[in-house]
N, C-alpha and C positions, 0 to 999 in steps of 0.2 A: 663547427663548421660543419658544412652538408657535404657527406664523400658520394659515393657511386651508390644507386638506386636508393634506399631510404635509411643506408649508414649515416653516421654522423660521430663526432667526439667534440664533447663541451666541456670548457673549466667552469669554475666557480669559486670565486672569492665573498666574502660576509663579514662583516664585523664590528662588533659593538665596543666602544670608547667612551671610559669614563676618566675623571682624572686620577683616580686609584685602582681601576678596573679595567680589566676587557676580556673580550670574546671573540678569537679569531679563527675563522673558517674556510681551508682551500681544498679543491679538492676536482675532479673531473666527472665524468658518465660519459659513456660511449656506446655504439650499438653497429653490429657486422652483420649483414645481409650475409650467410655461410650458403644458402641456396634458397631456391623459391619459397622451401617451406621450413629453412631454419633460419634463429638468429641467435647471435651471440651477445649478452650484454652484460657493461660490469660497470661497476661505483666506486670510487674510491676516495676517502676526505680523512684529512688531518687535522685537528683543531688545539688548539691554544689557549689555556684560561688563568686567569689573575683575578683573583678577588679583593685584594688590597694590597697597597703600595710596598710591602715588602716581602712579599709571599714570592716564592718561587713558583714560575708557570706550571701549569699540569699540561702534560702533552695526552693527546688522545688521538686514537684512528679509527678507522670502519673502512672495512671492504665487501663488496659480495659481486657475485658472479651468475651469472643465470643462459642454459642454454635451454630453450625451445624449440618443439617441431609441431607444425601443425598443419594438417593436410584433411579433406574431407569426412575421412572415413579414421583418423588416429590424432590427436594430440597427446603430447609429453612435454616435462621440462623438469631437467636438475638443476637446484638451487644452492647457492652456497652464502652465510654471509656472518661477518665476525665484527663486533663492536666491543671495543676496550673500557677497562672499566673507569677511566677519566674523561671519554669521550663527553664534550660540551659541546654544544650549539643552543647559547641561549635565546637567541631569536627564532627559535623551531620549539618544537615539540617532540620531545623523546621518551618512549614509555620505560625504555630499559636498557640496562648497559652491563659490560661482565659477560657477556653469551658469545659462546659461537652455535650457528644451527647449520644443519645439512637437510634438504628437504627434494623428494623425488613425488613426481604425481605422473597418472597415465591414464587417459580417456578414450578407449573405442567407441565408435557412435555408429549404432546399426539403423538401418533404414528400413522400415517394415513394407511389405506391400500390403496397407491398410488404410480404408480410407476414415478410420478413427485415429491411429495413430502414426505419426508422421517422421518422429527419431525418437530411439533410445541411446542414453547414453550411460556408461557405465564409468567409474572412476575409483580407482586405487590410489590412496597418497600415503606416505610415510615420511615423518621429519623427525627429528631426535636435536637437541637443542644441550648443551650444557651452560652449565648455569656456575660461572667462575667462582663465584663469590664464595658458594657451598661448594664447588664441587662435584655438585649432585650434577645429574644428568634426568631430563625431563621428555616425554616422547608424546608425538600424536600420530593414531593409524586412522584413517578415514574410508569408509566402503560406503560408496554412494548410488545411486539410481536416479536419473530426471528422463520424464516422459515427455515428450513434446507430442498435444492430442491438435485435432483439427480446431479450427473455431480460436486459436490462439491462448488454449489453457494447456501448462503444464506443472507439472505434481513432479515433486521431489523429496526425496528421503536419506537420510547418510547417519549411517551409524560409526560413530568414533570411542576410540580409547586412547585417555588421554591423561596425563599426568601434568602437574604443574610445582614448579620448585617456590616456596613463599616462606620466609624465615628461617632458610637453611633447613627447610623440611619438603620432603614429598607429598603432595596429596592428589586423589583424584580427582579427575575432571573429564571423565566420559558423558558419554550421554546418544540421545536420537533428536535427529532433527526430521521437522515433516513440513512442509510447506506446499501450497497451492496458491497459485497466480494467474490472473485471467483478465485478458482484455476483452471486457464484456460486449463494448461498444468502444468505437473508436474514439469517443469522450469519456470512457472508466474507463481505469484500470483498477485491481483489487488485487491483494494480498494478505494472506493468511500464513503465519509460521507458530508452531509449536515446537518448545523444547524441553526435553525432560532432562534433566542434568546432574551431574554430582559435582559439587561445587564446593567454595572455600565461604566462608565468614571471617572476613579478613581482618575485623578490629582484634578479634579472637581468637585468631588462627584455628578454627572451627572445623572440621569435615561435615560436609549435609548434602542434602537435596535441593533442588529448584525446578520449580515449574516457572516458564516464560510464557506468554502467548504475547503476538505481535499482531493486528491488523491495520491494514492501511487503504487508503481508496484517494484515488487520485481523479479528478473530474474536471473536465474544460468545456463547458455548455458552449462555449463563443472562443474566438481567437484569442480575445483580449483576456476572459479572463478564466483565472485555474483555481481550482479549491482542492486542497491537502488537508487528509484529516488521519490521524493514527492513534492508536489506541495501542497501549502495553500494561502485559500484568506480570510480575515478578513475585517468587516468594522463597522463601529458605526456610528448612526442616533442620534443627540438629540431630546429629548420627545417634549423639550420646546419649540427649534425652528422651526423642522423638517431638521437641518443643518448637513448635513455630514462631522462630524469632522476629521475624517482620512478612508481610505483606504488602502491597502496594499497587497502585495503578497509575498511571501518567497519560490524560488526555490532553493532546494537542491537534489545535486546527490554523493553517495558515490559506490566506486570500492574497491572491497577486491579481493586480490588474493594470494591463498595459495598454495605457491611454494612446500612444503612438510610440513612433520606434526612438522618440527620446525620453518619454515620460514614464512612468512606472509609481504604483502604490501597493504596498505592504500590510498586511496585519496580520500579525502574530499571536494566539491565546496559547495558553499551555496549563494546565494544571494538577499538581503531586499532590494527592491526595495523602502520602506516608507526611511529606509536611505541611500541609494544610495550606497550600500557597497556590496564589493565580498571579502567572506574566503574563504581560499585556506589553506590545509594540506597535508601534505603527513608523511604520519607513516611506519617504517619499524621493524618489531617486530622479534627477534630469541629467542625461548625456548628452552633450551637444556634440561632441567627435571624441573618440577614444582619446582618452587621456585627458577632458575637460569635462570635472562632471559634479557635481552639485547633489551632497545626501543631506535631508535633516529627518531627525527621527526622535521620536518621544516614546519612554517605555516605564511600566511601573510594576511595582510588585505589592501585592494584596497576600495578608495572612488572617486566619482566622481567629482575630485576637479582638480585644476591648480594652480600652483603659476606665479603669474602676478608682482614679485620684490618688493612687498611690504607687501602682505599677500594671503591667500588661498581664491580664488574663485569657484563657481561652474563652471563644465565642464562638457561636452557630453563624455569623455575621462577618463576612470580608468588610476588612480594613486597608484602605492605602497605607502600607510602611513606609516605599521609597520609591521618589519618581527623578525621572532624570530626561535632558533634553541636550541634544546635540546636532552640530551641524559641523558638516568635513566639505571642502570643495579642492581642488586640484585644477591645474588650468597648464597644459599643453603647449609649449613655446617651439617655434620649430624657426629658424633662423633662415 
């Protein structure tokens, strides 16, 4: 429900019910406008999960709160979040449970008297997370600067000292992040990101180093057509042996054509050279009114394989291995 200004209070209940199992989630979220520049927010959820008929339901909970302050010259926030080990929300996506963390963030902003530089932001952040499964603490401390240039160019660099708990062991995850972003024209947006990181090879719990490069292009030649492309490179070199365990690229292209306010088409292609796999998808969507929608889609997956009369073996050519067609319709009925 809406309160004064932009304050609100909301409640949520979601459940999955089967004959011998269930998962139920009950909670709230709220936002209170403390002043013109500051907001206090919090969320809390309880969960019950039962996996088979005679099992006792597992109870879990999560709670988080944030105070944020934003003005023309200064932003800062304080955050706290706790997630119990037995927290379950099967109808959603949760990366990690059994943690409690605290994060602080401050960003002073400067406005130089320059025709070239419009604004400079400095950021300092510190966060600490306790992994309850191991009893160990991990930390994340960042120092960053962002420069906004005339002509819609942005340069950002970030230095991070971080650790991560995995398999009851603390690993290093520090690194340097450098980003250049530009609206070259009103129709063309580019973004280039490079990261040099201390990283983890999870299957073997190895410490190592990674280089990650991501380049994206968004081009809208007309009001109806949009082209989105991206290229990602990533590798991992073990600290123990100096051996590069993997390196791969992922190339992705998406075309979206909005015929009119009701109908659009989308085509998507992605090639993963580590898996030697090409995925293609085509989607058509017709929205008569919000809630009354028809989706028709078709997708295929190709691999560099061939059949030699006995088994699939590697090949230089792509072979379609899977395909799928789906239809989804919804109708909004109002009494």
